[in-house]
C-alpha positions as CSV (number, residue, x, y, z in Angstrom):
1,X,4.8,6.7,7.0
2,X,7.2,9.5,6.2
3,X,5.9,13.0,6.8
4,X,7.1,15.7,4.3
5,X,6.5,19.2,5.6
6,X,5.5,21.3,2.5
7,X,2.9,24.0,2.4
8,X,0.7,23.8,-0.6
9,X,-2.0,26.4,-0.9
10,X,-5.4,25.8,-2.6
11,X,-8.7,27.6,-3.0
12,X,-12.3,26.5,-3.6
13,X,-11.7,25.7,-7.2
14,X,-8.5,23.8,-6.9
15,X,-8.8,20.2,-8.2
16,X,-6.8,17.2,-7.0
17,X,-4.8,17.3,-10.2
18,X,-3.9,20.9,-9.8
19,X,-3.0,20.4,-6.1
20,X,-0.7,17.5,-7.0
21,X,1.0,19.4,-9.8
22,X,1.9,22.1,-7.3
23,X,3.0,19.5,-4.7
24,X,5.1,17.6,-7.3
25,X,6.9,20.7,-8.2
26,X,7.7,21.5,-4.6
27,X,9.0,17.9,-3.7
28,X,10.6,17.1,-7.1
29,X,8.4,14.3,-8.2
30,X,7.0,13.3,-11.6
31,X,3.3,13.6,-12.4
32,X,1.0,10.8,-11.2
33,X,0.8,9.3,-14.7
34,X,4.5,8.4,-14.4
35,X,5.1,8.0,-10.7
36,X,1.9,6.0,-9.9
37,X,1.4,8.2,-6.8
38,X,-2.2,9.2,-5.9
39,X,-3.9,11.3,-3.2
40,X,-6.0,9.4,-0.6
41,X,-8.2,10.4,2.3
42,X,-8.9,8.4,5.4
43,X,-12.4,7.2,6.1
44,X,-14.6,9.3,8.3
45,X,-15.9,6.0,9.9
46,X,-12.6,5.6,11.6
47,X,-12.0,2.2,10.0
48,X,-8.7,1.3,8.4
49,X,-9.8,2.3,4.9
50,X,-8.6,4.8,2.4
51,X,-10.2,6.5,-0.6
52,X,-8.3,7.3,-3.8
53,X,-9.3,10.8,-5.1
54,X,-10.2,11.4,-8.7
55,X,-8.0,14.1,-10.4
56,X,-11.1,16.1,-11.3
57,X,-12.4,16.3,-7.7
58,X,-12.1,19.6,-5.9
59,X,-10.1,19.5,-2.7
60,X,-12.6,21.7,-0.8
61,X,-15.5,19.5,-1.9
62,X,-13.6,16.4,-0.7
63,X,-13.0,18.0,2.7
64,X,-16.6,19.2,3.0
65,X,-18.1,15.8,2.1
66,X,-15.7,14.1,4.5
67,X,-16.8,16.4,7.4
68,X,-20.5,15.9,6.5
69,X,-20.1,12.2,6.5
70,X,-18.3,12.3,9.9
71,X,-21.2,14.2,11.4
72,X,-23.8,11.8,10.0
73,X,-21.8,8.7,11.0
74,X,-21.0,10.0,14.5
75,X,-23.7,12.6,15.5
76,X,-22.6,14.6,18.5
77,X,-19.2,13.0,18.6
78,X,-15.7,13.9,17.4
79,X,-16.7,17.6,17.2
80,X,-13.5,19.4,16.3
81,X,-11.4,16.4,17.4
82,X,-10.9,14.7,14.0
83,X,-9.9,16.3,10.7
84,X,-9.5,14.7,7.3
85,X,-6.1,13.1,6.6
86,X,-4.7,13.3,3.1
87,X,-2.0,10.8,2.2
88,X,0.2,10.9,-0.9
89,X,1.4,7.4,-1.8
90,X,2.0,4.9,-4.6
91,X,-1.1,3.1,-5.9
92,X,-0.1,1.9,-9.4
93,X,3.4,0.3,-9.8
94,X,4.9,-0.2,-13.3
95,X,8.3,-1.8,-14.0
96,X,8.8,0.4,-17.1
97,X,8.6,3.6,-15.0
98,X,11.4,2.7,-12.5
99,X,14.1,4.2,-14.7
100,X,12.9,7.8,-14.4
101,X,12.3,7.7,-10.6
102,X,13.3,10.8,-8.7
103,X,15.1,10.6,-5.4
104,X,12.0,11.8,-3.5
105,X,9.9,9.1,-5.2
106,X,12.3,6.4,-4.1
107,X,12.4,7.7,-0.5
108,X,8.6,7.8,-0.2
109,X,8.3,4.3,-1.8
110,X,10.9,2.9,0.7
111,X,8.8,4.2,3.6
112,X,5.7,2.7,2.0
113,X,7.3,-0.7,1.6
114,X,8.4,-0.5,5.2
115,X,4.8,0.0,6.3
116,X,3.9,-3.2,4.3
117,X,6.7,-5.1,5.9
118,X,5.4,-4.0,9.3
119,X,1.9,-5.0,8.5
120,X,3.0,-8.5,7.2
121,X,2.1,-7.6,3.6
122,X,5.7,-8.2,2.3
123,X,7.6,-11.4,2.6
124,X,10.7,-11.1,4.8
125,X,12.4,-13.6,7.1
126,X,14.0,-12.5,10.3
127,X,17.4,-12.0,8.8
128,X,16.2,-9.9,5.9
129,X,13.9,-8.0,8.2
130,X,16.9,-7.0,10.3
131,X,18.9,-5.9,7.2
132,X,16.2,-3.7,5.7
133,X,15.2,-2.3,9.2
134,X,18.8,-1.0,9.8
135,X,18.8,0.5,6.3
136,X,15.6,2.5,7.2
137,X,17.1,3.4,10.6
138,X,20.2,4.9,8.8
139,X,17.9,6.8,6.4
140,X,15.9,8.4,9.3
141,X,18.6,8.9,12.0
142,X,21.9,8.8,10.2
143,X,25.0,7.2,11.8
144,X,24.4,5.5,15.1
145,X,26.7,6.8,17.7
146,X,28.5,4.2,19.8
147,X,26.8,4.9,23.1
148,X,29.1,5.9,25.9
149,X,28.7,3.7,28.9
150,X,27.4,5.1,32.1
151,X,29.1,4.2,35.5
152,X,26.6,1.5,36.0
153,X,27.8,-0.2,32.8
154,X,24.7,0.3,30.7
155,X,24.3,2.5,27.5
156,X,23.2,6.1,28.1
157,X,19.4,6.6,27.9
158,X,19.3,8.8,24.8
159,X,21.2,6.4,22.6
160,X,19.2,3.5,23.8
161,X,15.9,5.4,23.2
162,X,16.8,6.0,19.6
163,X,17.7,2.4,19.1
164,X,14.4,1.2,20.7
165,X,12.4,3.7,18.6
166,X,14.1,2.5,15.4
167,X,13.4,-1.1,16.2
168,X,9.7,-0.5,16.9
169,X,9.3,1.5,13.7
170,X,11.2,-0.6,11.2
171,X,11.5,-4.1,12.6
172,X,8.3,-6.2,12.1
173,X,6.2,-6.4,15.3
174,X,5.4,-10.1,14.7
175,X,9.1,-10.9,15.1
176,X,9.3,-8.9,18.4
177,X,6.2,-10.1,20.1
178,X,6.5,-12.9,22.7
179,X,10.2,-12.4,23.1
180,X,11.7,-12.6,26.6
181,X,13.6,-9.7,28.1
182,X,16.9,-11.5,27.3
183,X,15.9,-12.2,23.7
184,X,14.9,-8.5,23.3
185,X,18.3,-7.5,24.5
186,X,20.0,-9.8,22.0
187,X,17.8,-8.4,19.3
188,X,18.7,-4.9,20.2
189,X,22.4,-5.7,20.3
190,X,22.2,-7.4,16.9
191,X,20.3,-4.4,15.4
192,X,22.9,-2.0,16.8
193,X,25.8,-4.0,15.3
194,X,24.3,-4.1,11.9
195,X,23.3,-0.4,12.0
196,X,26.9,0.5,12.9
197,X,28.1,-1.2,9.8
198,X,26.2,1.4,7.7
199,X,28.2,4.2,9.2
200,X,28.9,6.8,6.5
201,X,26.3,5.5,4.1
202,X,24.1,8.3,2.8
203,X,20.3,8.3,2.9
204,X,20.0,8.1,-0.9
205,X,22.4,5.1,-1.0
206,X,20.5,3.3,1.7
207,X,17.2,3.8,-0.1
208,X,18.8,2.6,-3.4
209,X,20.0,-0.6,-1.6
210,X,16.6,-1.0,0.1
211,X,14.6,-0.9,-3.1
212,X,17.1,-3.1,-5.0
213,X,16.5,-5.8,-2.4
214,X,12.8,-5.3,-2.2
215,X,12.4,-5.4,-6.0
216,X,13.8,-8.9,-6.0
217,X,10.3,-10.1,-5.0
218,X,8.5,-10.7,-8.3
219,X,5.3,-9.2,-6.9
220,X,7.0,-6.0,-5.7
221,X,4.4,-3.2,-5.9
222,X,1.4,-5.5,-5.6
223,X,-1.4,-4.6,-3.3
224,X,-2.4,-7.5,-1.0
225,X,-6.0,-8.4,0.1
226,X,-6.9,-11.0,2.7
227,X,-9.6,-13.3,1.3
228,X,-11.4,-16.7,2.0
229,X,-11.9,-18.9,-1.1
230,X,-15.4,-20.3,-1.4
231,X,-16.0,-23.8,-2.8
232,X,-15.5,-25.0,-5.4
233,X,-12.0,-23.4,-5.4
234,X,-8.8,-23.9,-7.4
235,X,-6.9,-23.8,-4.1
236,X,-7.2,-25.9,-0.9
237,X,-6.3,-23.1,1.5
238,X,-9.0,-21.7,3.8
239,X,-7.4,-18.2,3.8
240,X,-5.3,-16.6,1.0
241,X,-3.8,-13.4,-0.2
242,X,-5.1,-11.8,-3.4
243,X,-2.2,-9.8,-4.9
244,X,-3.0,-7.2,-7.6
245,X,-0.2,-5.8,-9.8
246,X,0.3,-4.6,-13.4
247,X,0.3,-8.2,-14.7
248,X,-2.9,-9.5,-13.2
249,X,-4.3,-11.1,-10.0
250,X,-2.2,-13.7,-8.2
251,X,-3.4,-16.0,-5.4
252,X,-0.9,-16.5,-2.6
253,X,-0.9,-18.7,0.4
254,X,-0.3,-17.2,3.8
255,X,3.5,-17.4,3.4
256,X,3.1,-15.3,0.2
257,X,4.0,-18.2,-2.0
258,X,2.2,-17.9,-5.4
259,X,-0.4,-20.6,-6.1
260,X,-2.0,-19.4,-9.3
261,X,-1.9,-16.3,-11.5
262,X,-4.6,-14.8,-13.7
263,X,-3.3,-12.3,-16.3
264,X,-5.7,-9.5,-17.2
265,X,-5.9,-10.9,-20.7
266,X,-7.7,-13.9,-19.3
267,X,-10.1,-12.0,-17.1
268,X,-13.7,-11.9,-18.4
269,X,-15.3,-9.9,-15.6
270,X,-14.8,-9.2,-11.9
271,X,-16.3,-7.3,-9.0
272,X,-18.8,-7.6,-6.2
273,X,-21.2,-10.6,-6.3
274,X,-23.8,-10.4,-3.5
275,X,-21.5,-10.3,-0.4
276,X,-18.4,-11.6,-2.1
277,X,-15.8,-10.9,-4.7
278,X,-16.1,-12.8,-8.0
279,X,-13.5,-13.3,-10.7
280,X,-14.4,-15.0,-14.0
281,X,-11.5,-16.0,-16.3
282,X,-10.9,-18.1,-19.4
283,X,-8.1,-20.7,-19.4
284,X,-6.6,-22.8,-22.3
285,X,-8.2,-26.2,-21.9
286,X,-5.8,-28.2,-24.0
287,X,-2.4,-27.1,-25.3
288,X,-2.7,-26.1,-29.0
289,X,-6.3,-27.2,-29.2
290,X,-7.6,-23.6,-29.1
291,X,-10.4,-24.5,-26.6
292,X,-10.9,-22.4,-23.6
293,X,-12.7,-23.1,-20.4
294,X,-14.5,-20.5,-18.3
295,X,-13.6,-20.5,-14.6
296,X,-15.4,-18.7,-11.8
297,X,-13.8,-18.0,-8.5
298,X,-15.5,-16.5,-5.5
299,X,-13.9,-15.1,-2.4
300,X,-15.4,-13.9,0.8
301,X,-14.0,-10.4,1.8
302,X,-14.9,-7.3,3.7
303,X,-17.2,-5.2,1.5
304,X,-15.0,-2.1,1.5
305,X,-12.0,-4.2,0.4
306,X,-14.1,-5.7,-2.4
307,X,-14.6,-2.2,-3.7
308,X,-10.9,-1.3,-3.3
309,X,-9.7,-4.5,-5.1
310,X,-12.2,-4.0,-7.9
311,X,-11.2,-0.4,-8.6
312,X,-7.5,-1.2,-8.4
313,X,-7.9,-4.0,-11.0
314,X,-9.9,-1.7,-13.2
315,X,-7.3,1.0,-13.0
316,X,-4.5,-1.4,-14.2
317,X,-6.7,-2.7,-17.0
318,X,-7.7,0.9,-18.1
319,X,-4.0,1.9,-18.1
320,X,-3.0,-0.9,-20.5
321,X,-6.1,-0.7,-22.7
322,X,-5.5,2.9,-23.5
323,X,-9.0,4.0,-23.1
324,X,-10.7,0.8,-24.3
325,X,-13.5,0.0,-21.8
326,X,-12.8,-3.0,-19.7
327,X,-15.4,-5.5,-18.4
328,X,-17.2,-3.2,-15.9
329,X,-17.3,-4.3,-12.3
330,X,-20.5,-4.1,-10.3
331,X,-21.5,-0.5,-9.7
332,X,-19.8,0.5,-6.4
333,X,-22.9,2.5,-5.4
334,X,-24.6,-0.9,-4.7
335,X,-22.2,-1.5,-1.8
336,X,-22.7,-0.4,1.8
337,X,-19.1,0.8,2.7
338,X,-20.1,2.5,5.9
339,X,-19.3,5.8,4.2
340,X,-22.2,6.4,1.8
341,X,-21.8,10.1,1.4
342,X,-18.7,10.4,-0.9
343,X,-19.9,11.6,-4.3
344,X,-16.7,13.7,-4.5
345,X,-14.7,10.4,-5.0
346,X,-16.6,10.1,-8.3
347,X,-16.0,6.4,-8.6
348,X,-17.1,5.0,-12.0
349,X,-17.6,1.5,-13.2
350,X,-14.2,1.8,-14.9
351,X,-12.5,2.8,-11.6
352,X,-10.3,5.8,-11.0
353,X,-7.7,6.0,-13.7
354,X,-4.5,8.0,-13.8
355,X,-4.7,8.5,-17.6
């Protein structure tokens, strides 16, 4: 993730909204209602989880609750060795808001998409992965210098180190693992050649190209969740992706090919059901007949991810309904997310909304 060094002061009364207004002015970004960016904290449990902060929460309260939760979850450990991590990134993505994007928003979004590519949450083949990786390398390092050759006939260490670091940071790990030493050399040479072709290309131009390519995926901006469909199911796969975006929830196979989509207009209710995630929808039974059938889908997922998925869907529905209450998901307080002491997150049954 890109680190932007900006100092933003706050006191005991500063809310998340006030903090972000100051930050946005400093880094030239639109307000969260337009950009879709939100402030997140990591989880004091140490697990790979993030918590979206409500605009009305006070920054100092968030930090205090995080530290208290850390002590209760790990008594006697991590004393002074861990501090809360705040991350500013995109949460809600709307096609209609692309036109007004600022240059800094595009830059942060490109780095965020790169993280998704690295994690296998964005569909790229090896060829496309190489193209977008070199674009990000040009953004971060600028022009790649043709490395002078040492007397031994090998590239100088500094240039090779930059090349290796860029490959590790921007080229998907799954395409690098299990390669032989010779294959890794070929990969490095191919990466170097494509990077050299970008000589003279500015950072902003590379970001523009990167996002233009990325947005060709119809589900660009969707958040993916790994899930196991429970019988009876509309899909035959034993493991799928649930992709949530502004249009609805889409079920993808493991290659990220869409299997079935449920627009929000068809969603009756959704949320945690015992240990699983449940989605109830209505579907047109017969064309033109006006009859609708109710369909219930159940997916096995990690409990914290059920909460995250439910709140994200609620936020999209709240955005489009302009304040009209959506079908409320199960009260998140019923879930054991391994971090039970976070009242400062102020999650409601409607989910955190940017409106």
